[in-house]
LUMTORMI-602382 format. One record per atom (N, C-alpha, C, O): x, y, z; residue in one letter. Coordinates in steps of 0.02 Angstrom, whole numbers, plus 32768, in hexadecimal, padded with zeros to 4 digits. Example, Ala and Ser with C-alpha at 12.3 -4.5 7.8 and 13.67 -1.06 7.14 Angstrom:
<recs>
82947EE48186A
82677F1F8186A
82947F5B8186A
82C87F5A81A7A
82827F908162S
82AC7FCB8165S
82858002818AS
829E80398192S
</recs>
This chain:
<recs>
845180027F67M
841D7FE67FA2M
83D47FF37F95M
83C180277F7AM
83B17FC77FA5S
835E7FDD7F95S
8349800E7FBDS
836D801B7FEES
8316802D7FB3K
82FE80697FDEK
82B080627FE3K
829080417FBBK
829180848019V
824A8098801AV
824680D88001V
826F81008017V
821980EE7FD3L
820F81267FB8L
81D0814C7FD6L
81A0812A7FE9L
81CD818E7FDBV
819081AD7FF3V
818181F17FBEV
81A682237FB6V
814981E57FA2G
8132821A7F77G
812782597FA5G
80FD824F7FD0G
814382977FA5F
813D82CA7FCEF
813383087FA3F
814F83177F6EF
8104832B7FC5D
80F7836F7F9BD
80E083A17FD7D
80B983CD7FC4D
80F083A38018F
80ED83CB8047F
809D83D08068F
808C83F78096F
8071839E8043S
802E83A18074S
802B837580A7S
8055834880ABS
8000837C80CEA
7FFC8359810FA
7FF3830E8101A
800582E8812EA
7FDC82F580CFG
7FDB82AB80C7G
801E829280B3G
8030825B80C8G
804382B4808CS
808D82A18086S
80B882A880B8S
80EA828380B9S
80AE82D880EDA
80CC82E08121A
80C4829B8157A
80F582848175A
80898283815BY
80788247817EY
8093820F815AY
80AD81E4817DY
809282078117A
80B081DF80F3A
810681CF8114A
8120819A8127A
811C8206810FV
816282038126V
816F81E98164V
81A181C8816EV
813E81F88199D
813D81E281D6D
8139819881D2D
8162817981F4D
8111817881B1L
8104812F81B5L
81418116818DL
815C80E281A2L
81588131815DA
818A810F8131A
81C781188159A
81F080ED8148A
81DC813C8185I
8215813C81B2I
820A80FA81D0I
822D80CB81BFI
81E080F681F7D
81C980B68226D
81DE80778203D
8204804D821BD
81BB807481B7I
81BD8037818EI
820C802C817CI
82257FF4817AI
82308069816FA
827F80678157A
82A6804D8190A
82D68026818AA
828C806681CBN
82B88051820BN
82B780098212N
82E97FE88220N
82777FEE8205R
826D7FA6821AR
82877F7981E5R
82947F3F81F1R
828F7F9581A6M
82A27F6E8167M
82F07F788162M
83157F58813DM
83037FA8818CR
834F7FB6818CR
83657FC88141R
83967FAF8124R
833A7FF58127T
834F800B80E0T
833F805380E0T
8311806F80FET
8373807180B2D
836480C080A3D
832B80D7808ED
830380B38070D
831E811D809BL
82E5813D8082L
82F18170805BL
832281938067L
82C4817D8024R
82D381B88006R
828981DE7FF1R
825881C17FDBR
829082247FFDL
825682407FF0L
825382607FA1L
8285827F7F8EL
8220825A7F76V
821E826B7F31V
81EE82A17F28V
81B382987F36V
820582DB7F12Y
81DD83157F05Y
81E283187EB8Y
821683107E98Y
81A583237E9FV
819C832B7E58V
8186837B7E54V
8151838F7E6DV
81B583A77E32K
81A083E47E2CK
818483FB7DEAK
819383D37DBDK
815E84327DD4E
815684487D9BE
819984647D78E
81D0846C7D93E
818684727D33R
81B984837D03R
81DE84B67D18R
821A84AD7D20R
81BE84F67D26D
81E085337D37D
81DF85427D7ED
81E3857D7D8FD
81DB850F7DAFQ
81E0850F7DF4Q
822C851A7E06Q
825984F87DEDQ
823985487E30D
827185547E52D
828385217E85D
825D85147EB4D
82BF85037E7BE
82C784C77EAAE
82E884E47EECE
82EE84C07F1EE
82FD85277EEBG
832185397F33G
82F6852E7F6EG
8309850C7F9EG
82BF854A7F6AP
8289854B7FA4P
827A85077FB2P
827584F67FEDP
827284D57F7FI
826384927F89I
829784747FB2I
828684527FE3I
82D7847C7FA3R
830584587FC5R
830884778010R
831184548042R
82FF84BB8011E
830784D18059E
82D084B38089E
82E184A380C2E
829A84AB8077E
825F849980A0E
825C844880A3E
823E842C80D1E
827784278077I
827A83D48079I
82C783D380B1I
82CA83A580DAI
82F383FB80AFE
832983E480D5E
831484008123E
832C83E88156E
82EE842B8122R
82D4844C816AR
82B2841B8181R
82C6840781B7R
827D83FB8165R
824B83C2816FR
827783898183R
826E837081BAR
82A28373815EN
82CF8335816FN
82F7833581A7N
8302830481CBN
8313837B81B0A
833F837D81F8A
8314837C823BA
832883718274A
82CC838B8223G
829F838E8264G
8296833B8278G
828D832E82B3G
829983108250V
828F82C48252V
82C7829E8259V
82C282628267V
82FD82BA824FA
83408297825AA
833F825F8282A
834682238275A
8333828182BCH
8330826682FFH
831D821282FCH
833781E4831AH
82E6821382CCL
82BF81D182CEL
82DE819782A6L
82C7815E82A7L
830D81A78286L
833D817F8253L
83578153827FL
8375816E82ADL
8355810F8280H
838E80DB829BH
83B680BC8274H
83A780898255H
83F680DD8270D
842180B6823FD
841180BA81EBD
842F809781C1D
83EB80DE81DFI
83DB80DF8197I
83DA81318180I
83D9815F81A8I
83DA8137813DV
83E581788125V
83A5818F80F8V
838E816F80C9V
838E81D08112M
835C81E280EBM
8371821A80C8M
838D824680E9M
83698224807ED
837C824E8051D
8344826D801BD
830A825D8028D
834A82877FF7Y
831582AC7FC1Y
833382AF7F7EY
837082B07F74Y
830582AF7F53V
831482C27F05V
82DC82EA7EF2V
82A582E37F0DV
82E883157EC5I
82C283417E9AI
82B5832F7E5BI
82E5832E7E33I
827683207E45R
827483097DFAR
824583387DDER
8224835D7E02R
8241833A7DA1E
820D83647D72E
81EA833C7D36E
820783207D07E
81A683417D41G
818083227D0FG
813483097D2AG
8116832A7D54G
811D82D47D11K
80DC82BA7D32K
80F682917D6EK
8128826C7D6DK
80CE829E7DA5V
80D782867DE1V
80E482397DE2V
811982207DF5V
80AB82157DCAS
809E81C87DD1S
80E281B17DABS
810A818C7DC7S
80EC81CA7D66H
812281B67D46H
816B81C37D6AH
819581967D6CH
817481F57D81E
81B081F97DA6E
81C881DE7DE2E
820181CF7DF3E
818C81D87E06L
818E81A97E48L
819981637E39L
81C081437E5CL
817981477E08C
818A81037DF6C
81D080FC7DCCC
81ED80C67DCAC
81E3812A7DB1Q
822581237D8AQ
825C812E7DB9Q
8296811F7DA8Q
824E814A7DFAQ
828181537E2DQ
8286811A7E4BQ
82BD81067E5FQ
824480F27E55A
824780B47E74A
8271807A7E50A
829180517E71A
826D80797E0EK
829980557DEDK
82DB805E7DEDK
8301802E7DF0K
82F280A37DEBE
833A80B37DF0E
835480A67E34E
838F80967E3CE
832680AF7E69D
834380967EA9D
833B804E7EC0D
8355803C7EF5D
831680247E99D
830C7FDF7EA4D
82DA7FE37EDBD
82DD7FB37F01D
82B0800C7EE8A
827E800F7F23A
82617FD57F2EA
82557FA97F05A
82507FD67F81V
82267F9B7F98V
81E17FA57F98V
81B67F7B7F8DV
81D77FF27FA9L
819080067FB7L
818A80537FA7L
81BD80747FAEL
8158806F7F96I
814380B87F8BI
810F80BE7FC2I
80E380957FCEI
811D80F67FE0V
80ED8108800EV
80D381557FFCV
80F881867FFAV
809081557FF1V
807181987FEAV
803981AD8014V
801081848027V
803681ED8024G
7FF38201804DG
7FC282198020G
7FCC82237FE4G
7F8C8221803DT
7F5482468019T
7F26826F804BT
7F2882628087T
7F0A82928039H
7EE282C78062H
7EB3829C8093H
7EAE82608088H
7E9182B980C9G
7E62829B80F3G
7E1C829980D4G
7E0E82B880A0G
7DF6827880F3M
7DAD827180E2M
7D8882A78102M
7D7482A5813CM
7D7E82DD80D7S
7D55830E80F6S
7D38833C80BCS
7D5983458088S
7CF7835880C7G
7CDA8377808FG
7CC6834B8066G
7CB483118070G
7CCB837A801CF
7CB383557FE7F
7CEB832B7FCBF
7CDC83047F9EF
7D29832D7FDEE
7D60830A7FCDE
7D6A82CC7FECE
7D9C82AC7FDDE
7D3C82B3801CK
7D4182748040K
7D4E822B8012K
7D6F81F98020K
7D2A82397FDEN
7D3381F97FBDN
7D6482057F76N
7D5681F07F3EN
7D9482267F85W
7DCA823E7F4DW
7E11823C7F5FW
7E2482697F84W
7E3C82117F4DI
7E8382177F65I
7EB3822F7F3DI
7EEC82337F53I
7EA182477EF3G
7ECA82667ED3G
7EDF82427E94G
7EE782057E99G
7EE9825E7E58R
7EFD82407E1FR
7F4182287E23R
7F4D81F17E0BR
7F6A82457E3CN
7FB982317E43N
7FB981EE7E6BN
7FE181C17E5CN
7F8981E67EA2T
7F8E81AD7EC6T
7F7C81767EA0T
7F9F81437E9FT
7F3B817E7E76Y
7F2D81417E56Y
7F61812E7E20Y
7F7280F37E1BY
7F7B81607DF5R
7FAD81547DC7R
7FE781327DDER
800481077DBDR
7FF981447E17T
803F812F7E32T
802E80DF7E3CT
804C80B37E1ET
7FFE80D37E65I
7FEA80857E6BI
7FE1805A7E3BI
7FF0801E7E41I
7FC0807B7DF6A
7FB8805D7DC5A
7FFE80467D9FA
800B800F7D87A
802780827DA2E
806780777D7FE
809E80557D9DE
80CF80457D7BE
809B80497DD9S
80D380317E0CS
80E07FF17E03S
80AF7FCD7DFES
81227FD37DFFE
81297F8E7DF8E
813B7F787E4BE
81457F3D7E5CE
813C7FA47E6EV
814D7F8F7EBAV
81117FA27EE1V
80E97FCC7ECBV
81097F837F1EP
80C67F927F4AP
80C47FDC7F57P
80F67FFE7F67P
80897FF27F50V
808080377F6FV
804D803E7FB3V
801580237FB6V
806680617FE0L
8040806D801AL
802780B68021L
804B80E88023L
7FDC80B58027T
7FC480EE8022T
7FA880FB8069T
7F8E80CF808AT
7FB18141807FI
7F93814E80C7I
7F7A818F80C2I
7F9881BE80A9I
7F37819180E1R
7F0F81D180DBR
7F2B81FE8126R
7F3E81E18159R
7F2982388121E
7F3F8266814DE
7F0C826C8192E
7F12829281C3E
7EDD823E8184D
7EAF823581CCD
7EBA81EC81E3D
7E9081D8820CD
7EE881C381D1F
7EFF819981EAF
7F1481998236F
7F3281CB824AF
7F0581668262N
7F1C816D82A5N
7F59815282B0N
7F62811582B0N
7F86817E82BAF
7FD8816782B8F
7FF0815382FAF
8029813E8304F
7FC0815D832AN
7FC78159837AN
7FC281088383N
7FDA80EC83B4N
7F9E80E6834FK
7F8D80A0835AK
7FC78074832DK
7FE2808182F7K
7FCE80418358A
800A8009833DA
7FEA7FE182FDA
7FAF7FD282FBA
800E7FD682D4L
7FFB7FA5829BL
7FF27F6882B2L
80247F4382B1L
7FB87F4E82C9E
7FA57F1082F1E
7F8D7EE182BBE
7FAB7EAB82B3E
7F5A7EF18296R
7F377ECC8262R
7F367EDF8226R
7F2F7F1B821AR
7F3E7EB381F5I
7F467EBD81B4I
7F127E938191I
7F127E5981A6I
7EE47EA1815EV
7EB67E7C8144V
7ED27E6D80FEV
7EEE7E9680D9V
7EC57E2380EEV
7EE27E1280B2V
7EA17DEE8095V
7E8F7DB680A7V
7E857E11806AP
7E497DE98040P
7E5D7DC48009P
7E857DDB7FE1P
7E437D878000L
7E487D517FD4L
7E0B7D427FAFL
7DDA7D2A7FCBL
7E0E7D517F6AD
7DDC7D347F44D
7DEA7D007F14D
7E1E7CE17F1CD
7DC37CF17EE2S
7DD57CBB7EBAS
7E067CC17E7BS
7E197C917E59S
7E177D007E72T
7E497D127E44T
7E817CF77E4FT
7E907CED7E8AT
7EB07CE47E1DA
7EEB7CCB7E0DA
7F287CEA7E36A
7F537CC97E52A
7F227D317E33D
7F537D537E52D
7F477D687E9BD
7F6B7D947EB2D
7F1C7D4E7EBCT
7EFB7D707EFBT
7F357D5C7F2ET
7F447D867F58T
7F547D247F2CR
7F807D0E7F64R
7FC77D3C7F5BR
7FEE7D3B7F8BR
7FD57D5C7F29Q
801F7D7F7F22Q
801D7DB77F51Q
80557DCF7F5BQ
7FE47DD87F77K
7FEE7E057FA6K
80047DE47FE5K
801A7E068013K
80007D9E7FE9V
80147D82802BV
805F7D8B804AV
80697D998085V
80917D82801BP
80D67D91803AP
80DF7DD4804AP
81017DDF807CP
80C97E02802DH
80CB7E458036H
80AC7E538077H
80CD7E7080A3H
80707E418081A
80507E5480C4A
806A7E3080F6A
80697E4B812DA
80837DF780F2A
80B37DC6811EA
80EF7DF58137A
81027DFA8171A
810B7E1980FDR
81517E3A8110R
81377E708146R
815A7E788178R
81007E92813FF
80EB7EC8816CF
80DD7EAE81B5F
80F07ECB81E8F
80BC7E7781B3A
80AE7E5081EEA
80E57E458215A
80E27E548251A
811C7E2C81FCK
81537E128215K
81797E598234K
81917E59826DK
81797E8D820EL
819D7ECB821EL
81807EE48257L
81A17EF78287L
813F7EE48255F
810B7F0D828FF
80F87EDB82C0F
80DC7EEF82F2F
81037EA082B9G
80E27E6282F2G
80997E6C82E5G
80747E6F8316G
80817E7182AES
80367E7B829AS
80197E36829CS
803B7E0382A2S
7FD27E378298E
7FB97DED828EE
7F897DF58250E
7F5D7E208252E
7F917DCF821BL
7F757DCF81DEL
7F287DAD81E1L
7F197D7681F7L
7F017DD881C7H
7EBE7DAE81C4H
7EAB7DA4817EH
7E9C7DD08156H
7EAD7D608173I
7EA17D4B812DI
7E577D408123I
7E377D13813EI
7E3C7D6F80F7L
7DF27D6C80EAL
7DD77D4F80ACL
7DDA7D6F8077L
7DBA7D0C80AFG
7DAB7CE78070G
7D6C7D068053G
7D3D7D0E807AG
7D647D188017L
7D247D3F8004L
7D087D1A7FCDL
7D217D1C7F95L
7CCB7CF47FDDY
7C9E7CC87FB3Y
7C727CF87F8FY
7C3D7D0B7FA7Y
7C8C7D117F4AT
7C657D447F27T
7C2A7D1C7EF8T
7C0E7D387EC9T
7C1F7CDA7F0CS
7BE97CB77EE9S
7BD67C7D7F08S
7C007C5E7F29S
7B917C677F03D
7B777C2B7F26D
7B9E7BE67F03D
7B9D7BAF7F1FD
7BBB7BF17EC9N
7BD87BBE7EA3N
7C057B9D7EC3N
7C377BBC7ED3N
7C007B577ED3K
7C247B2A7EF8K
7C667B267EE2K
7C917B1A7F0DK
7C7A7B2F7E98S
7CBC7B387E7CS
7CE27B777E92S
7D1F7B777E96S
7CC27BA77EA0I
7CE37BE67EAEI
7CF47BE97EF1I
7D2A7C027F03I
7CCB7BD17F19K
7CD17BC97F64K
7D0D7B917F6BK
7D387B9E7F95K
7D127B587F49H
7D417B2D7F46H
7D827B4F7F39H
7DB27B457F5EH
7D867B7C7F01I
7DCD7B9D7EF6I
7DE17BC17F31I
7E177BB77F4DI
7DB27BEC7F46V
7DC67C1D7F87V
7DDC7BF47FC4V
7E097C067FE9V
7DBB7BBE7FCAD
7DD77B8C8011D
7E147B767FFCD
7E417B788026D
7E237B5F7FC1G
7E6A7B4D7FB0G
7EA07B7F7FB6G
7ED67B717FCFG
7E8E7BC27F9CY
7EB67BF17FB1Y
7EC77C077FF3Y
7F027C108002Y
7E947C10801DV
7E9A7C0D8067V
7EC67BD98082V
7EF87BE980A2V
7EB67B9D8077R
7EEA7B698093R
7F347B6A807ER
7F647B5C80A2R
7F377B7C8040M
7F7C7B858036M
7F9C7BBA805BM
7FCE7BB0807DM
7F7C7BF88055V
7FA07C2F8089V
7F9F7C1F80D4V
7FCE7C3180F7V
7F707C0180ECD
7F717BF0812ED
7FB37BC08139D
7FDA7BC78168D
7FB87B9C8112N
7FFB7B648116N
803D7B95810EN
806B7B918137N
803E7BC180D9Y
80747BED80D1Y
80887C198102Y
80C37C278109Y
80567C32812AL
80587C5A8165L
806D7C3481A4L
808B7C4F81D3L
805A7BF481A2D
806F7BCB81DBD
80C17BBF81D1D
80E97BC681FFD
80D07BAF819AK
81137B998187K
81407BE78197K
81777BE681B4K
81277C1A8185A
81477C608188A
814A7C7581D3A
81717CA081E8A
811F7C5581FAE
811A7C668244E
81057CA78245E
81287CD08263E
80C67CBE8225V
80A77CFA8229V
80697CF38243V
803E7CD08229V
805E7D18827EK
80147D1482A8K
7FE17D298273K
7FEB7D57824BK
7FAC7D058276H
7F757D0C824AH
7F387CE9825CH
7F3E7CB98283H
7EFA7CFB8244V
7EBE7CDB824FV
7E927CDC8209V
7E987D0C81E2V
7E717CB181FFV
7E527CA281BFV
7DFE7CA181CDV
7DE37C898200V
7DDB7CC08191K
7D927CC98196K
7D7B7CC58152K
7D9A7CE48127K
7D477CA28143C
7D307C9E8102C
7CE17CBE80FCC
7CB97CA68124C
7CCB7CEB80D6V
7C8B7D0780DAV
7C697D0C8092V
7C8E7D188062V
7C2B7D04808AD
7C0D7D1A8057D
7C067D678043D
7C027D918070D
7C067D768006V
7BFF7DBA7FF7V
7BC37DD17FDFV
7BB87DC97FA3V
7B917DF18007P
7B587DFF7FFCP
7B4E7E437FD4P
7B177E527FBCP
7B7F7E677FCEK
7B787EA77FADK
7BAA7EB67F81K
7B957EB77F47K
7BED7EC57F87N
7C227EBB7F67N
7C6D7EB57F84N
7C737EC77FBFN
7C9A7EA27F6BL
7CDE7E917F8AL
7CEF7EC97FB4L
7D047EBF7FEDL
7CE87F077F9CT
7D047F3B7FC4T
7CD97F458000T
7CF67F488035T
7C9B7F4A8000V
7C787F608041V
7C7A7F1E8071V
7C767F2680ADV
7C807EDC8055T
7C8F7EAD8088T
7CD47EB080A8T
7CDB7EA780E4T
7D067EBC807FT
7D437EC8809BT
7D4F7EF780D0T
7D6D7EEC8104T
7D317F3780B9L
7D347F7180E4L
7D087F64812DL
7D197F7F8162L
7CD47F3C8126E
7CAE7F318169E
7CD27EFD8189E
7CCE7EFD81C7E
7CF67ECD816DY
7D207EA08198Y
7D537ECA81BEY
7D577EC581FBY
7D7A7EF4819BA
7DA87F2481C0A
7D997F5181F2A
7DBF7F64821EA
7D577F6581E9D
7D377F89821BD
7D2E7F5A8254D
7D3E7F70828CD
7D187F1B824EE
7D077EF18282E
7D3E7EDA82A9E
7D377EC682E2E
7D787EDC828BV
7DB67EC882B3V
7DE87EF982BFV
7E227EEB82D1V
7DCD7F3C82B4D
7DFC7F7682BBD
7E3D7F6B829ED
7E707F6582C0D
7E3A7F678257A
7E767F548234A
7EA17F9D822CA
7E857FD3822DA
7EE47F938225D
7F0E7FCE821BD
7F247FCD81D2D
7F427FFE81BBD
7F177F9681ABM
7F307FA58169M
7F0E7F688139M
7F017F328155M
7F007F7180F9I
7EDF7F3F80CBI
7F107F36808AI
7F1C7F668066I
7F287EFF807FA
7F4E7EEE8048A
7F1D7EDA8012A
7EEA7EB9801EA
7F2F7EF27FD3I
7F017EE77F9DI
7F2F7ED97F58I
7F697EEB7F57I
7F137EB97F23M
7F3A7EB97EE3M
7F197EF27EB8M
7EDF7F067EC0M
7F487F0D7E89T
7F2A7F4B7E6FT
7EFB7F2C7E35T
7ED07F517E1FT
7F007EED7E1CE
7ECF7EDB7DE8E
7EC87F117DACE
7E937F2D7D9CE
7F057F1A7D8DQ
7F107F557D53Q
7EDB7F377D17Q
7ED07EFC7D0BQ
7EC27F677CFBE
7EA27F637CB5E
7EBD7F8E7C8AE
7EC77FC87C9CE
7ED17F747C3FS
7EF17FA17C21S
7EB77FC37BF3S
7E817FA87BECS
7EC67FFD7BD7S
7E95801B7BAAS
7EC980307B63S
7F0580267B5ES
7EA580497B3AL
7ED380687AF2L
7F0580997B14L
7F3C809C7AF8L
7EFB80C17B4ET
7F1F80FB7B53T
7F4D80FC7B98T
7F7C81237BA3T
7F3480C87BC1S
7F5580C67C0AS
7F4380877C34S
7F1080667C2AS
7F6D807C7C60L
7F6980477C95L
7F3B80657CCBL
7F4B80957CEEL
7EF6803F7CCFL
7EC6804B7D09L
7ECE801A7D47L
7EEA7FE47D4DL
7EB180397D6CL
7E9F800D7DB1L
7E5E7FE87DA9L
7E2D80067D93L
7E5B7FA47DBAG
7E1F7F8B7DB3G
7DE27FAB7DEAG
7DF17FDD7E0AG
7DAB7F907DF1T
7D7B7FB67E09T
7D847FB07E5CT
7D827FDE7E86T
7D907F6C7E66Y
7D997F5B7EB1Y
7DDA7F8C7ED3Y
7DD47FAE7F05Y
7E0E7F877EB1A
7E407FB27ECAA
7E337FFE7ED3A
7E46801F7F03A
7E0E80187E9AQ
7DF180667E9EQ
7DC580727EE2Q
7DCD80A07F0BQ
7D97803D7EE4Q
7D66803F7F14Q
7D9280397F60Q
7D8980627F8DQ
7DB9800C7F64M
7DE0800D7FAEM
7E01804A7FB2M
7DFC806B7FE6M
7E22805D7F83L
7E4B80A27F8EL
7E2680D87F9DL
7E3E81077FBDL
7DEB80D67F89T
7DC0811F7F84T
7D9B81127FCCT
7D9B81427FF3T
7D8080DC7FDEL
7D5580E08019L
7D7E80CA8062L
7D6780D9809AL
7DB380AC8059S
7DD980978094S
7DF780D280B5S
7E1B80F68093S
7DEC80E080F7H
7E1C810F811EH
7E5580EB813FH
7E758108816AH
7E6580AB812CR
7E9A80898151R
7EC980918111R
7EBA80A280D8R
7F04807E812EP
7F40807880F1P
7F34803C80D0P
7F1E800A80EAP
7F4880448086I
7F4780088060I
7F827FFE8039I
7F9F802B8019I
7F957FBB803EL
7FD07FA98018L
7FB37F847FD7L
7F957F4E7FD8L
7FC17FAA7FA0S
7FB67F9B7F56S
7FEF7F667F35S
80297F7B7F31S
7FE47F387F25I
80177F067F0DI
80027EF77EC4I
7FCA7EDF7EB9I
80307F057E8FR
80197EFD7E4BR
802B7EAF7E3DR
805D7E927E54R
7FF87E927E13P
80007E4D7E10P
803E7E387DDEP
80557E5C7DB2P
80537DFB7DF0E
808B7DE27DBFE
80777DA17DA3E
804F7D7D7DC1E
80907D917D6CE
80867D527D4FE
80B67D207D6DE
80E97D117D4FE
80A47D037DAEV
80CE7CDA7DC9V
80A87C9B7DE3V
806A7C987DE0V
80CE7C697DFDN
80AF7C2F7E15N
80B67C2B7E60N
80EC7C3E7E76N
808A7C157E89G
80967C1D7ED0G
80897C547EEBG
80707C827ECCG
809B7C567F2EL
80927C9A7F55L
80BF7CD07F4AL
80AD7D0A7F54L
80FD7CBF7F35A
81277CF27F2FA
81507CEE7EEEA
814C7CBC7ECBA
81757D1F7EDEK
81997D207E9FK
81D37CF97E9EK
81F57CF67E6BK
</recs>
């Protein structure tokens, strides 16, 4: 059975990630697994005791699903992504620290690497996210790149689970008529797709006067969005897989949860 995974390390951010992951798993009706990656010489006994204590404290929130945990050893991002493969996971949820002090624009190397390496969507939540607010609006930015629409089915699934409204934001990155024509075409396709899927949504197209990230975040502020869905736009180097500039900026600057989807070589909206 496929699972929702949570990267867990006892931090406040990962605790919040567990709370949201429980809600998601309940709605998906799929089991939940916490993944703790320990250091080589770290004693597992205290880790297990603390995880089991915490799990017992939230057991009443589980609705006909099972939450368990696994302890792995190694590089955090690699082990988390490997566990996702073994469990046929549908989603990885990871928490990050809050936006305070000198660390307000830094979410952590492990988070970046997990998103870059993961073959399944990764949802990142900052510890200062307002969990008392319902997931009402999800922003889905669309540009002129070929894979931009691949995030739509994933965002639509969240919208159906939570009864959310999708905000499809067409981004004109150039005054070039050909570029705008491509964006308009993608927006129409997504509009039709969501109509057929009976997903609540609104559509807006805007010029990008500064950069994609700033425009997307300004719109998210305007509509008081609760999540933003992006593609990870991975770039390869000689030594590793990196996140593209837009993805890095979104993850760094947004205080809202970010759903990051890895591009796949597929035709149409879904695999």
